[in-house]
N, C-alpha and C positions, 0 to 999 in steps of 0.2 A: 447561519452557521457561525459559531463563535470565532472571533478573530484569532485567538491563540491556536485553536484547533486548525483553522484554515491555514495559518502560517506554517504549522507543522506539516500539513499535507503538501503545501507548496514546496517546502524544503525537501520532503520525501521525493516528490516528482523530480526535482532537480538532481537528486542523487543518482537517478537513472540516466542523466546526461543533460545537455543543453536543451532549453525549452523556451518557446515564445509564450506570451501571456495566453494566447488562444490554446496552445498545447496544454498549458497548465489547467485551464478551465475544463477542457475535455477530459483530462486525466483525473482531476478531482471529481468530476461528475461520474466517471466510470468507477471510481473507488467508493463513492458515497451514495450514488444514486440521485444526488442533488446537484444542480448546476449552479455554481457560484456566479454572482453578478460581476460584470466587468468593473462596476463601481466599488467592489470589495477587493478584487484581485490586483488591479493596477496600482492603487495607492499603496498596498502592502508591498508590491514589487519595488516601487520607488523608495519606500521607507527602508526595506531590507538592503537596497543598493546603497542608500546614504549611510546606513550603519555598517557597511562593509561585509555583509553576509553573502551577498551575491554581486556579480558584475554583469553588466549588459553590453552587448555589442550589436551594432546595427548593420543589417545586410538587406539590401533591396527594400528599404523602408520599414523593415520589421526588426524588432529588438528581441534578441535571443539572450536568455539569462542562464548563468551557470554559478555553481557554488564557489565561493572563495575558501581559503583555508579557515577563515573565521567561521564561515557558514558550515563547513564540514565539522568543525569543533562543536557548534551548536547541535548539529544532527547527532553527533556522538553522545552529547550530554542528554539529549531527548531520549535516545535509545536506552541509556543507563537509567534515567528516571522512570521510563516505562517498565523496564525490567524490575526495578525496585518496587514500583507500585504494584505490579502483578504479584511479586513475591509477598508483599505485605497483605494483599487481599487473600492469597492462598493461606498464609499463616493464620490470619484472622478466622477464616472459615474452618481451618483445621482445629484451632482452639475452641471455636464454638461447637464443632462436631464432638470433640472430646468432652466438653462441659455438658452439653445437652443431649448427646446420643440421639440425634434427630435423623430420621430416614431421609428427609429432604436434603439435609446437609451432606449426608453420606453420598447421596446420588450426585450432588453438585461436585463433591470432591472427586468422585469417579469420572464425571464428565470432564472436569478440568484436567485430570491426569490423562485421560484418553485423548483429549484434544492436544495436550502438550506432546504426548508420545506420537500421535499421528502427524503432527507438524514436523517432527524431527526423525521419524523412523520410516523412511520410504524404502520399500523392498525392491528387489530386482524386477519383479513383475510390473510395478508401477514405473520404474525407470525405463523398462523396455517399451512401455506404452507411451510415455511422455517424451522420452529421449528424441525420437524422430521429429516431433513438433518443435522442440527446443532448437534442434539443428537447422531446420528449415527457416524458422524465424530469424535465427542468428545470421544465416547466409543471406536472407532477403535484406536485413538491415545493413549488412556489410556492403551489399550491392547498391544501396541507396534507395531501396523501395520505401515509399512514403509510410512512415510509422503509423499514422492515423488509419491508413487502409488496413494494415496488419492488425491493429487493435480492434477495428470494426469487425473483422472476420473472427478474431478470437472472442470478442464479446458475444457474437452470435453463436459461436460454438459453446461457450460457457452456458448460455441460455438453454441451448438444446440439451446439454449434459445435465443441467439442473432439473429439466423436465423429467429425466429418467429417475431422479431421486424424489420427485414430487408425485409419484403414483403411477407413472407410465411403466408398465411391466415389460420385461424383455422376454421374447420368445414364448 
């Protein structure tokens, strides 16, 4: 995994709250499907700490890292750059579509539009379905239930839901 990409993922994980190196490894693995090595994670954590992006605190022999104001600023710049990058790709595809009138480009434009709208246009039916899960997870975290146990259950649930989309027919 490229160092810059891994760094962005690690910062993203810490936007969700304080995390140990082990927590970061597990979360990056769940996001990418690939487990980063400890030899890549811990040197990056130390470097980001020296640069002031994150701060670490030790509790029971474990170091927990969190974003500093400088780190939050880097995350904001990464999000802005990502938005600009996606916008440039979209504009390039739109220009190519206008220039070449290609069915494949038109399909790609539609897919990008549908994806964008789907990511931001959640209806009441979806909220009714997902809302109770969000509340239960939130309550469990507030009561101190181990985050990795909750993630494990949710990953299993996502796996089962994806099976529905991969050919398992309902009723």
